[in-house]
N, C-alpha and C positions, 0 to 999 in steps of 0.2 A: 022609610028605608029604601023602598023601590025608587023613589024620586032621587035620592042621593046617588044610587048606583048609576042611574041614567046620566046624571050630571058628570060622574066620573068617567063613564064610557065616552061621552061626548068630548070631554077634555083630552082623553087619551087619543081619540081619533084625530082631533085637531093637531095634536103634537106629532102624530105619525105623518099626517099630510104635510106638515111643515118640514119635517125631516126629508120626506120624499122630494118636496119642492126645492130644497137646497142641495141634497145629496146627488141626485141624478144629473142635474145640470153641471155640478162640479166634476162629477165623474166623467161626463162627456167631454168637458174641457181638458181634463188630464189625459184622457185617451186620445184626444185630438192632438195635443202637444207631443205626446209620445209617438204617435203615428207620423207626425210631421218631421220629427227628428230622425226617426227611422228611415223615412223617405229621403231626407237630406243625406243621411249616411250612405244610403244605397245608390244615390245619384253619382254618376262618375265625376271625379274631380276634374278641374280644368287642366288641360295639357299646357304647361308653361312653354313659351317660346323664348329661348335664350340664345344670345349671341356671345361667343367667346372671342375676344380680340386680343391676340398676343402682342408682345412688344416687337417681335421680329420673326424671321423664319429660320432661325438657327436651330440645330438639333436639340438644344435644351428643351424646347417646347414639345418635342415628341412625347416625352414621359408625362408632361402636364396634360396634354390633350388626350392621352390614353386614359388617364383618370377621369377627365371630364366626360368622355364618351361612356365610360363604365357607369358613372353616376346618372347620366342622361337615360341610359337603358333601365337602370333600377328605379328611377323616380319618375319615369314617364315624361321625359322632356324632349321637345323638338330642339335640337342643337344645331346652330350654324357656327362654323369656325372661320375666322378671318385672320390671315397672317400678313400684316403689313411688313414693309421693308426696314423698319427700325427707326424711322424719323417721325417727328410730330405731325408733319403734314399728311403722311399716309394714314396715321391713326385718326386724324381729324376727318379725313375723307370716309374712313370706315364708320365713324360715329355718325356722320351726316347721312350716310346711306341707310341707317337704321330707321325703319318706319315705326313710330310709337304705336300705331294701330295694329301692327303685326309682330311686335316685339315686347315681351313682358319683362325681360331682364337682360343685363349685360355684365359679363365678367371681363375685366380689362387690366392690363399691366401698363400703367401710364409711363410714357417715355420722358415726360417732362411734367412732373407733379405740380410745380408752381404755375407754369403758364397754362396748364390744362385744367386748373381748378374750376374756373368759371364755366368752362364748357361741360365738365363732368357734373357740376351742380345742376346745370340745365337738363342734362340727361336724366339725372336722379329725380327730377320732378315728374317725369312721365313713365319711368320704369325703375325697377329695382336694380341697384348697382353694387357690385362687389369688385374690389381691387385685389389683384393676385400678384404675388412675387414682389411687386414694387407698389408702394402705397401712395395715396393722395388723401391725407387726413382730413382736409377741409372740403372734401367733395360731396359730403352728405351720403357717402356710401353706406350700405347696409352692414358691411363687414370687410375687413382685410384678412386675406389668407396668405401666409408666407412664413418668414422667420425673422428674428431680430438680426438685421444685417450688421449692425454695429458690433454685436456680440460675435457674429461670424468672422468679422475682420479681426477681432481680438484673438479668436481661436487660430486664425492663420498666422498671426504674429507669434503666438505661443509655440506653434509648430516650428516656425523658423528658429526661435530661441533654442528649442530642443535639438534641432538639427545642427546648429552651429556651435552650441555648447559655450565653452569659454573663449571662443575666438569669433566674436560677432564681426560682421563685415558690412558690405554694401548691399542694399536691397533696392531693386528697380521695380516699378509698378506699371502694369498695363491696365488701362481702363477704357470703357466706352465714355460717352458724353457725361459730364458731371451733373447734367440736369436730371438724370435718372436717379430717383431717391435711393434705390437699393445699392447701386454701385457707389454712390457718394458716401453712404453710411458704412459700407464695407471698407472703403479706403480710409475713412476717418478712424474707424476702429482699429485697423491695421497700424496706422501711424500712431494713434494714442498709445497702443500697447508697446510698440517698439521705442517710443519716446517717453514712456512712463508718465503719460498724461492722463488725468482723470477724464472720464466720459463727460462730454459737453463742455470741456475746458475752453473750446473755441466755438463761437457761434457762427463763424464763417468757414466754408471749406478751405482747406490748405491749398494755396495756389499750386497748379500742376508742375510749374517749373521749380518749385521749392526743393532744396536739398537740405535735410535736417540731420543733425548729429546729436546723439545722446548715448551714454554708456557703451560707446564703441560701435553703435549702429549708425550707418550713414544711409538715410532713407530718401529716395528720390533720385531723379525727377520721376514724374508720372507721364507716360506716353499715352495720349488720347487718340481714339479712333471713333468712327461713326458706325459702330456695330458691323465692322467689315473685317473678316478674318484675313483676307489678302492684304488689306491695308495695314493691319496690325503686324503681320509678318514683315512686310516691306519696311515699315517704320523701324522695327526692332533691328533688322539687318543693317539699316543705315546707322542706327545708334551704335551698335556693336562694332562696326567697322571704323568708326571715328572716335570711340571712347578711349580716353587715356588710361582709365582703370576699369576693368570689367567688374560687373556685379557678382557677388557670391550667390545671390538668390534673385530670381525673377518671379514676381507674383502677378498672375492674370486674374482679374476680378470677375470675368464672365465666362460662360461655358465654352465659348469658342477660343478663348485665349491660350489655354494650355497647349492645344495642338498647334496654334499659330506660333507659340514660343519655340516648341520643338522643331518646327519647320525652319525657323530662323537660325536656331543653333546648328542644325544639320548643314546649313549653307555656309556659315562663317566661323563657327566655333565648335566643331564636332569633338575636338580634343580637350576642351575645357570642362572642368568639373563644376559646372554652374547648375545649382539646384533649381527645380521648377515646381512652383506651388500653384494650383489652379482652383477654380470653383466649379461645382456641378459635375456629377458623375455621368458625363455623356460617353457613349461607347468609344469614341476616338481617344478620349483622355484615359479611359480604363485600359485600352490596349497599350498606350504609351507607358502607363504605370507598370504593366506586366513586363515590359522589356526594359524597365529601369530608366526611361527618359523623363518621367515625371515622378517626383518623390512624395507628393502629397496633394490631397484635394479636400476642399470643404464641400461636402455633399449636402443636397437638399432632398426632401421627400417630394419630388415632383408629382408623382402619381396622386398623393394625398392633396396637394395643392389644387389640382384640377378636379378631383372627386369632391372635395369639401366645398369648393366654390360653387359648383353646380347644385350640390345638395342644399346648401344654405339659400341659394337663390330660389330653388324650387319650393322650399318651405316658406320663405318670405312671401313669394307670390301667392301661395295658397293661404296666407294669413296665419301661419303657425309661428307666432312670435316666440314661443317657448323654445324653439329650436335654435335661436340666435344667442350667442354668448353675450353676457352682460356688458363687457367692455368692447364689444364689436370687433374683436381681434381673435384670430385663430393662428397661433404661432407654433411651428414645429421646430425642435432644436436642431441646429446644424450638426453634422456628423463629420468628424475628422477621420479621413481614410489615408493610410500609409501602406507601404508594402507589407508591414507587419500584420495588418488586419484586412488586407484587400480580399483574400479568399473568403473569410467569414462574411464580409460585407456583401460580396456577390451572392453568396448562398442565401443569406437572410433577406436580401432585397429581391431575390428571384431574378437577378440579372446575370448576364454573362458579358465578358469583355467584347464579344462580337455583336452585342446589341441585345434588345429585348427587355 
């Protein structure tokens, strides 16, 4: 009986020793892993170094950069801002000046999506890339932040239809270079809606000299400039002085166009009831709306464009893939602003017609 008890005790001790031999090392491993993760969590995250390259230096970008700087402050980003003069060469120089060893990400509004694709793909190999306001879909960008510009063009056309009612007329268009994806899409959306064309009906941009007619609307031509307000005004003055028939509506597709149109009309046609439709709620356009010189604008959420692009880049650089949208697009809906909703728009957006 005693012998059996001793055997049982020996077996029990062996089992306990085996448990100790397995349990304590396993516990130490678990504690080590937990401690390592806590150490990593307490280690300061990398400070992303991001460059924001605008398309040009027009006032439109003031609101975008305000949002970018706000996000940089919140997400611990070192931000460099570059404002080229609106052409592809100046953007190329800005990209070439980026040092991959000192730059983790770049937000850019490509001025020529097609011709810049290869260069942007090269940039995307060494740093995170986000396109803002105007896209380059084949650039291997992390994300696009902006709006559906074709839809925005259609909204401008719908606004024209509402204004002219049962007496449609002539619509003249002002645009920057048609190489820029956002302006090209706005123009095609505008023409599609006024000509009752389905989206994507034409794979090629409508030639700028085209004058199209459908359901009483005569659309065109399109006057092109190189992102130059003064040139836009001068070109429009020349057109209005020589035109056999004046347009009923002039649409400017970029933020500087509405003020340029107003300046031209003040010079040569101050007595004509020509309606002006613009894009982007820049202060000068809002002031013109308040005095009745501009009748409508398709506004964008510029602050959110800048803020979201920097936020996405910061998260991408830190490896937070969950923060990126699945379709790699963040689109804010365009907002139609007229004299009827101008004051509520200013209050809700925290703006004033004098700026801010």
